[in-house]
C-alpha positions as CSV (number, residue, x, y, z in Angstrom):
1,X,12.9,-0.5,19.1
2,X,10.0,-1.7,22.1
3,X,9.8,1.5,23.9
4,X,9.0,2.8,21.0
5,X,5.5,0.8,20.4
6,X,3.3,2.5,23.1
7,X,4.2,6.6,21.3
8,X,1.8,8.2,19.0
9,X,2.1,7.8,14.8
10,X,3.1,11.2,14.4
11,X,5.7,10.9,16.5
12,X,6.9,7.9,15.3
13,X,6.7,8.9,11.9
14,X,10.0,10.9,13.6
15,X,11.5,9.1,16.2
16,X,11.3,5.4,14.6
17,X,13.1,2.9,13.2
18,X,16.5,4.5,13.8
19,X,17.8,4.5,17.6
20,X,21.2,5.6,17.5
21,X,24.1,5.1,19.9
22,X,26.4,7.0,22.0
23,X,28.3,9.5,19.3
24,X,26.6,7.3,16.2
25,X,25.0,9.5,13.4
26,X,21.6,11.3,14.8
27,X,20.6,11.0,11.2
28,X,19.5,7.9,9.4
29,X,23.0,7.2,7.7
30,X,23.2,5.2,3.9
31,X,24.8,1.9,4.4
32,X,25.6,1.9,0.5
33,X,27.3,-1.5,0.7
34,X,26.3,-5.0,-0.9
35,X,28.2,-6.8,1.7
36,X,29.1,-6.3,5.4
37,X,32.5,-8.4,6.7
38,X,32.9,-11.0,9.2
39,X,35.4,-12.6,11.7
40,X,34.2,-16.3,11.9
41,X,33.5,-18.3,9.4
42,X,30.6,-20.1,11.9
43,X,28.9,-16.9,12.4
44,X,28.3,-16.1,8.1
45,X,27.4,-20.2,8.3
46,X,24.7,-19.2,10.9
47,X,23.2,-16.1,9.5
48,X,22.5,-18.4,6.2
49,X,21.1,-20.7,8.4
50,X,18.8,-18.5,10.5
51,X,20.1,-18.4,13.9
52,X,21.5,-15.7,14.0
53,X,20.7,-11.6,13.1
54,X,22.5,-9.8,11.0
55,X,23.1,-8.9,7.2
56,X,24.8,-10.3,5.1
57,X,24.1,-9.6,1.6
58,X,22.1,-6.3,0.6
59,X,20.0,-8.3,-1.8
60,X,18.5,-9.3,1.7
61,X,18.5,-7.1,3.9
62,X,20.7,-3.5,5.0
63,X,21.0,-1.4,7.8
64,X,19.4,1.5,6.2
65,X,16.8,0.1,4.6
66,X,16.0,-2.2,7.9
67,X,15.7,0.6,9.8
68,X,12.5,2.1,7.4
69,X,11.1,-1.4,8.0
70,X,11.7,-0.6,11.3
71,X,9.7,2.7,11.1
72,X,6.8,1.4,9.1
73,X,6.2,-1.4,11.2
74,X,5.8,0.4,14.3
75,X,3.6,3.4,12.6
76,X,1.6,0.4,11.4
77,X,1.1,-2.2,14.8
78,X,3.2,-4.3,13.3
79,X,5.5,-6.9,14.1
80,X,8.0,-6.8,11.1
81,X,8.0,-5.4,7.5
82,X,9.1,-5.8,4.4
83,X,10.5,-3.3,1.8
84,X,10.4,-3.7,-1.7
85,X,11.6,-2.3,-5.1
86,X,8.4,-1.3,-5.9
87,X,4.8,-0.9,-5.1
88,X,3.9,-3.4,-6.9
89,X,6.8,-6.3,-6.1
90,X,5.1,-5.5,-2.5
91,X,2.1,-7.0,-3.7
92,X,3.7,-9.9,-5.4
93,X,5.8,-10.9,-2.6
94,X,2.4,-11.0,-0.5
95,X,0.1,-13.3,-2.0
96,X,3.7,-15.6,-3.2
97,X,4.8,-16.0,0.5
98,X,1.5,-17.8,1.3
99,X,-0.4,-18.9,-2.3
100,X,0.9,-20.9,-5.6
101,X,0.1,-23.0,-8.2
102,X,-3.4,-24.1,-8.3
103,X,-4.7,-22.0,-5.5
104,X,-7.0,-19.2,-5.5
105,X,-7.2,-15.8,-3.7
106,X,-10.2,-13.4,-3.3
107,X,-10.1,-9.4,-4.8
108,X,-12.5,-6.6,-3.7
109,X,-13.0,-4.6,-7.7
110,X,-11.6,-1.5,-6.2
111,X,-8.3,-1.3,-6.9
112,X,-5.6,0.1,-8.7
113,X,-4.8,-0.3,-12.9
114,X,-1.8,-2.2,-12.1
115,X,-2.9,-4.4,-9.0
116,X,-5.9,-5.7,-11.0
117,X,-3.8,-6.9,-14.3
118,X,-1.0,-8.3,-11.9
119,X,-3.5,-10.2,-10.0
120,X,-6.5,-11.1,-13.0
121,X,-3.6,-12.0,-15.3
122,X,-0.2,-11.8,-15.1
123,X,-0.4,-14.2,-11.7
124,X,-2.9,-16.3,-13.9
125,X,-0.3,-17.3,-15.7
126,X,1.6,-18.5,-12.5
127,X,-1.6,-20.3,-11.7
128,X,-2.5,-18.6,-9.4
129,X,-6.5,-17.7,-10.1
130,X,-8.1,-14.7,-8.8
131,X,-12.3,-14.1,-8.1
132,X,-13.0,-10.3,-8.2
133,X,-15.9,-9.5,-6.2
134,X,-17.9,-6.0,-5.4
135,X,-16.6,-3.9,-2.9
136,X,-17.8,-4.5,1.0
137,X,-20.6,-7.0,-1.5
138,X,-20.9,-9.4,1.6
139,X,-23.1,-12.6,-0.5
140,X,-20.7,-11.8,-3.3
141,X,-17.1,-12.5,-0.8
142,X,-18.6,-15.4,0.8
143,X,-20.1,-17.1,-3.2
144,X,-16.5,-16.6,-4.0
145,X,-14.4,-18.1,-1.4
146,X,-13.4,-21.8,-2.1
147,X,-11.4,-24.6,-0.6
148,X,-7.9,-23.6,-1.7
149,X,-8.5,-19.8,-1.2
150,X,-5.7,-18.4,0.5
151,X,-6.9,-14.7,1.0
152,X,-8.6,-11.9,0.4
153,X,-6.6,-8.7,-1.1
154,X,-8.4,-4.6,-1.1
155,X,-7.3,-1.0,-1.2
156,X,-8.2,0.9,2.3
157,X,-9.0,3.4,-0.6
158,X,-9.3,2.5,-3.9
159,X,-7.1,4.1,-6.1
160,X,-8.6,5.7,-8.3
161,X,-12.4,5.4,-7.4
162,X,-11.3,6.4,-4.1
163,X,-13.9,3.7,-2.7
164,X,-13.9,2.8,1.7
165,X,-13.0,-0.6,2.4
166,X,-15.4,-1.6,5.1
167,X,-11.9,-3.0,7.0
168,X,-14.3,-4.9,9.9
169,X,-16.3,-6.6,8.2
170,X,-14.8,-8.0,5.3
171,X,-11.8,-9.3,7.5
172,X,-14.1,-10.8,9.8
173,X,-15.6,-12.6,7.2
174,X,-12.2,-14.1,5.6
175,X,-11.4,-15.1,9.0
176,X,-14.5,-17.0,9.0
177,X,-13.1,-19.1,6.1
178,X,-9.6,-19.4,8.0
179,X,-7.9,-16.6,5.8
180,X,-6.6,-13.7,5.9
181,X,-6.9,-10.0,4.4
182,X,-4.5,-8.8,2.8
183,X,-4.7,-4.5,2.8
184,X,-3.0,-2.6,0.5
185,X,-3.1,0.6,2.3
186,X,-0.9,3.5,-0.1
187,X,-3.6,5.8,0.6
188,X,-4.7,5.9,4.0
189,X,-0.9,5.8,5.4
190,X,-1.1,5.0,8.6
191,X,-1.4,8.2,9.9
192,X,-4.9,8.3,8.8
193,X,-5.8,4.6,9.6
194,X,-3.8,2.0,11.0
195,X,-6.1,-1.4,9.3
196,X,-4.8,-3.6,12.0
197,X,-6.5,-2.2,14.4
198,X,-9.8,-3.0,12.5
199,X,-8.5,-7.3,12.0
200,X,-6.9,-6.9,8.8
201,X,-3.2,-9.1,8.5
202,X,-1.5,-8.1,6.3
203,X,-0.9,-4.6,4.8
204,X,1.3,-3.4,2.0
205,X,2.5,0.1,0.6
206,X,3.5,1.3,-2.6
207,X,5.4,3.8,-0.6
208,X,6.0,5.1,-3.4
209,X,3.1,7.8,-3.1
210,X,2.9,9.6,0.2
211,X,5.3,7.8,2.3
212,X,7.9,9.3,0.1
213,X,5.5,12.2,-0.8
214,X,8.1,14.0,-3.1
215,X,8.2,11.7,-6.3
216,X,11.9,10.9,-6.0
217,X,12.0,6.9,-4.8
218,X,10.2,3.9,-5.9
219,X,9.7,1.3,-3.9
220,X,7.0,-1.0,-1.1
221,X,6.7,-2.5,2.2
222,X,5.1,-5.6,3.0
223,X,3.8,-4.9,7.0
224,X,3.0,-8.0,9.3
225,X,0.5,-7.9,12.1
226,X,1.6,-11.0,13.6
227,X,-1.6,-12.3,14.5
228,X,-3.0,-14.2,11.8
229,X,-2.9,-17.9,13.2
230,X,-1.3,-19.7,10.5
231,X,-0.9,-22.9,12.2
232,X,-5.1,-23.3,11.2
233,X,-4.0,-26.4,8.7
234,X,-4.7,-23.9,5.6
235,X,-0.8,-22.5,5.9
236,X,1.6,-25.5,5.3
237,X,3.8,-23.2,3.4
238,X,4.9,-21.8,6.4
239,X,4.1,-24.9,8.9
240,X,5.7,-28.0,7.1
241,X,9.8,-27.6,7.5
242,X,11.2,-26.2,4.4
243,X,14.3,-28.1,3.3
244,X,16.1,-24.9,2.0
245,X,16.8,-24.3,5.1
246,X,17.3,-27.6,6.9
247,X,14.0,-28.7,8.0
248,X,13.2,-25.4,9.2
249,X,9.6,-24.9,10.4
250,X,8.9,-21.0,9.9
251,X,5.7,-21.3,12.5
252,X,8.0,-22.7,14.8
253,X,10.8,-21.0,14.5
254,X,10.0,-17.7,13.9
255,X,6.7,-17.5,15.6
256,X,4.6,-14.5,14.8
257,X,6.9,-12.7,12.7
258,X,7.0,-16.4,10.9
259,X,4.9,-14.8,7.9
260,X,7.5,-11.7,7.1
261,X,10.5,-13.9,7.8
262,X,9.5,-16.5,4.7
263,X,8.7,-13.3,2.7
264,X,12.5,-12.3,2.8
265,X,14.4,-15.4,3.5
266,X,12.6,-17.0,0.5
267,X,11.3,-14.5,-2.0
268,X,13.3,-11.5,-1.4
269,X,16.4,-13.7,-1.3
270,X,15.4,-15.4,-4.8
271,X,13.4,-13.1,-6.5
272,X,15.9,-9.9,-5.6
273,X,12.8,-7.5,-5.7
274,X,15.4,-5.4,-3.3
275,X,14.4,-2.0,-1.9
276,X,17.8,0.8,-2.5
277,X,19.9,2.0,0.0
278,X,19.6,5.0,-1.2
279,X,15.7,5.1,-1.8
280,X,15.0,4.0,1.8
281,X,16.8,6.8,2.9
282,X,15.2,8.8,0.9
283,X,11.3,7.5,1.9
284,X,12.2,7.3,5.6
285,X,13.3,11.0,4.8
286,X,9.6,11.5,3.7
287,X,7.9,9.4,6.3
288,X,8.8,12.6,8.7
289,X,6.6,14.8,7.7
290,X,4.1,12.6,6.5
291,X,1.9,13.3,9.8
292,X,2.0,17.3,8.2
293,X,1.7,16.6,4.8
294,X,-1.4,13.7,5.0
295,X,-3.4,16.5,7.3
296,X,-2.9,19.5,4.9
297,X,-3.6,16.9,1.5
298,X,-6.7,15.9,3.5
299,X,-7.7,19.3,4.0
300,X,-7.2,20.9,0.9
301,X,-8.6,17.9,-0.8
302,X,-11.9,19.0,1.4
303,X,-12.1,22.3,0.0
304,X,-11.8,21.3,-3.3
305,X,-14.2,18.7,-3.5
306,X,-16.5,20.9,-2.1
307,X,-15.9,23.3,-5.2
308,X,-15.9,20.9,-7.4
309,X,-19.4,20.1,-6.2
310,X,-21.1,22.3,-6.6
311,X,-19.2,23.1,-10.3
312,X,-21.8,23.1,-13.1
313,X,-19.3,21.4,-15.0
314,X,-18.9,18.8,-12.7
315,X,-20.9,15.8,-13.5
316,X,-20.8,13.9,-10.6
317,X,-17.6,14.0,-7.4
318,X,-16.4,11.3,-5.1
319,X,-14.5,12.2,-1.7
320,X,-14.4,10.5,1.1
321,X,-15.0,12.6,3.6
322,X,-17.4,15.0,1.4
323,X,-20.4,14.9,3.2
324,X,-23.5,13.0,0.9
325,X,-20.5,11.2,-0.7
326,X,-22.2,7.4,-0.4
327,X,-18.6,6.2,1.6
328,X,-19.3,9.2,4.4
329,X,-20.3,7.3,7.2
330,X,-17.3,4.5,6.2
331,X,-14.7,7.3,5.8
332,X,-15.6,8.8,9.3
333,X,-15.3,5.5,11.0
334,X,-11.8,4.8,9.3
335,X,-10.2,7.6,8.1
336,X,-11.5,10.8,11.1
337,X,-8.3,12.5,10.5
338,X,-8.7,13.1,7.0
339,X,-9.9,11.8,3.8
340,X,-6.3,12.1,2.6
341,X,-5.6,13.6,-0.9
342,X,-6.6,11.7,-4.1
343,X,-10.5,13.3,-5.4
344,X,-12.5,10.8,-8.2
345,X,-14.5,13.1,-10.0
346,X,-16.5,13.5,-13.8
347,X,-16.3,15.9,-16.4
348,X,-19.9,17.0,-18.6
349,X,-19.6,15.9,-21.8
350,X,-17.5,13.1,-21.9
351,X,-14.3,11.9,-22.4
352,X,-12.9,14.3,-25.0
353,X,-14.2,17.5,-23.0
354,X,-12.3,15.0,-19.9
355,X,-8.9,15.6,-21.8
356,X,-9.6,18.8,-22.9
357,X,-9.7,20.0,-19.2
358,X,-6.8,18.6,-18.6
359,X,-5.1,19.9,-21.1
360,X,-5.8,23.5,-19.5
361,X,-4.4,23.0,-16.2
362,X,-1.3,25.3,-15.8
363,X,-0.8,24.3,-11.7
364,X,-1.9,21.2,-11.6
365,X,0.5,18.4,-13.9
366,X,-0.2,15.9,-15.7
367,X,2.0,12.9,-14.6
368,X,1.7,9.4,-14.1
369,X,1.9,9.4,-10.7
370,X,0.0,10.6,-7.4
371,X,-0.1,11.1,-4.0
372,X,3.4,13.4,-3.7
373,X,3.1,17.5,-2.7
374,X,2.3,18.5,-5.9
375,X,-0.8,18.9,-7.6
376,X,-1.7,16.1,-10.5
377,X,-4.6,15.0,-12.4
378,X,-4.9,12.1,-14.6
379,X,-7.1,10.5,-16.7
380,X,-7.7,6.7,-15.6
381,X,-9.7,5.5,-18.7
382,X,-7.0,6.2,-21.1
383,X,-3.6,6.1,-18.8
384,X,-3.4,4.2,-15.8
385,X,-6.3,1.2,-16.6
386,X,-5.7,1.4,-20.0
387,X,-5.1,-2.2,-20.0
388,X,-8.6,-3.5,-18.7
389,X,-11.4,-3.7,-21.2
390,X,-14.1,-1.0,-21.4
391,X,-16.9,-3.8,-19.4
392,X,-13.7,-4.4,-17.2
393,X,-13.2,-0.9,-16.5
394,X,-16.7,-0.1,-15.7
395,X,-16.4,-2.8,-13.5
396,X,-13.8,-1.1,-11.1
397,X,-15.5,2.1,-11.7
398,X,-13.7,3.7,-14.5
399,X,-15.8,5.9,-16.0
400,X,-14.7,7.4,-18.9
401,X,-15.3,11.4,-17.9
402,X,-13.3,10.1,-14.7
403,X,-10.8,12.9,-13.8
404,X,-8.3,10.8,-10.9
405,X,-7.1,14.3,-9.1
406,X,-4.2,13.9,-6.7
407,X,-4.6,17.1,-4.5
408,X,-0.6,18.5,-3.3
409,X,-0.2,21.1,-0.2
410,X,-0.2,24.1,-2.3
411,X,-2.5,26.9,-1.7
412,X,-5.9,25.8,-2.1
413,X,-7.2,29.4,-3.2
414,X,-4.6,28.8,-6.3
415,X,-5.4,25.0,-6.8
416,X,-9.2,25.6,-7.2
417,X,-8.7,29.3,-9.2
418,X,-5.9,26.6,-11.1
419,X,-8.9,23.6,-11.5
420,X,-11.7,26.8,-12.5
421,X,-8.9,28.3,-15.7
422,X,-9.8,24.9,-16.3
423,X,-12.9,25.1,-16.9
424,X,-13.6,28.6,-18.3
425,X,-10.8,27.4,-21.2
C-alpha cells in the first residue's frame, strides 16, 4: 500500500502487505484455491494478455501469496516482489529472468554451498557460465566481467563464512559495466540491512530462514528495486517484443516493474516454482515478529561470540560485529543494528574434534538448517558444502574445523553453558 511506504521496517513487519477493507478479516486469510471465478470471458482474456491486474491461476499468483510479496517489497523498499517455492528457486529465477544460454555471470565466493553448486555447476549445464571472484576484490571483479556478463551475484552476509559484502563498492563497479548487482539478503534481512539503499538492484531471500523464523516453511522471494536501467542495450530480453504476449515489451509496458513482471509471467508461469498459500501465511506470520527476533538473535550472538573468542579450545572465530573481526568496519556500515544470528568458528584439533564437539551438544541441536528461533550447529565441510572439492571449500573459506553456529533466542547464559559443556566433554 502506497501509504505505508514511508513507515519503518519494524512497523511494516506488522502492518505491511495486507490491508483489510471494512468488515474483512483483520488477519491475512489463507486463500487455499487454485483458481478464480469470473463473469466475463473478455476479462479473463485480458488477464492472460497482461492487460488487467488480477488472479487467474495460483501457479502464477494468489491473494495470500501476493499480500506476503507486498510486505517484503515494502520492507526492502522495492517496487515489487515474487515469492517462490524455495530460496534456491528464487536464486534460479532471479538469474534466468535476465540471463540465458551462452551468457555469463560473476559471483562473489561468499556463497551458501547450494547456491555455489547451482550457479557453478547446474547452470553451466544450461549454458550459463559463472566466474567466482574473492569477496570485495575490485581488481578480480573487473577482470572477470566479460562482454556477455549479465549480473554480479553475492550475499549481504555470507553463508557460512559471515563475511560482509561491500554493497556500495560492488554495485558501483557493476553499474560501470551496465549490469545489475543481485544480493541474497537472507542472513541480514531487511531489518538489519536494505541493500537497495546502498545501490543493489535485485534482492533475494531464502524465506525459509529468518523471515519464517520457526523452521516451518520452505520458501524464497525476489524483490525488484525498480531502479536499474534495463534499456541500456544489454537486456533485449526485457526491451524486445515478446511473441508469447503478442509483441509486448516489458520495459515499455511495465516500466520500473519490467524485471519482476517478467520473472512472474514467464518463469513462475513456465517452471512452476510457486510458494503455496499456506507457506505464505506461515511465513507472513513469522515476519510479523522479525524485528524483535533479529534484535535478540544479534545480541545473543555477540555475547556468544565474545565467549568463544576467549575460549582456549577455539582456534578462530568470525562474527561481523565482534570488535577486531576483519568485517567489523563494513558491518558497522551495513548492519549497524546487529550482526545477525550466525557465527563461524573453528574448533582446535581438526575435523574429528569438531565433530566430537557437535556430538556433545545438548541444548544446541544438529540440524541442516539455520536462522530460526532455536540454536543449531552444523559442520559445513562435511554437510552443506560437501559437494565442493577440498580446494573449492578452502577458496570459499570453508575450513575443515569450521562450525556454523546459528544462535537462537533462548537465554544466552544457557546457550553458552551448553557450548562450554560440549568443549569440556
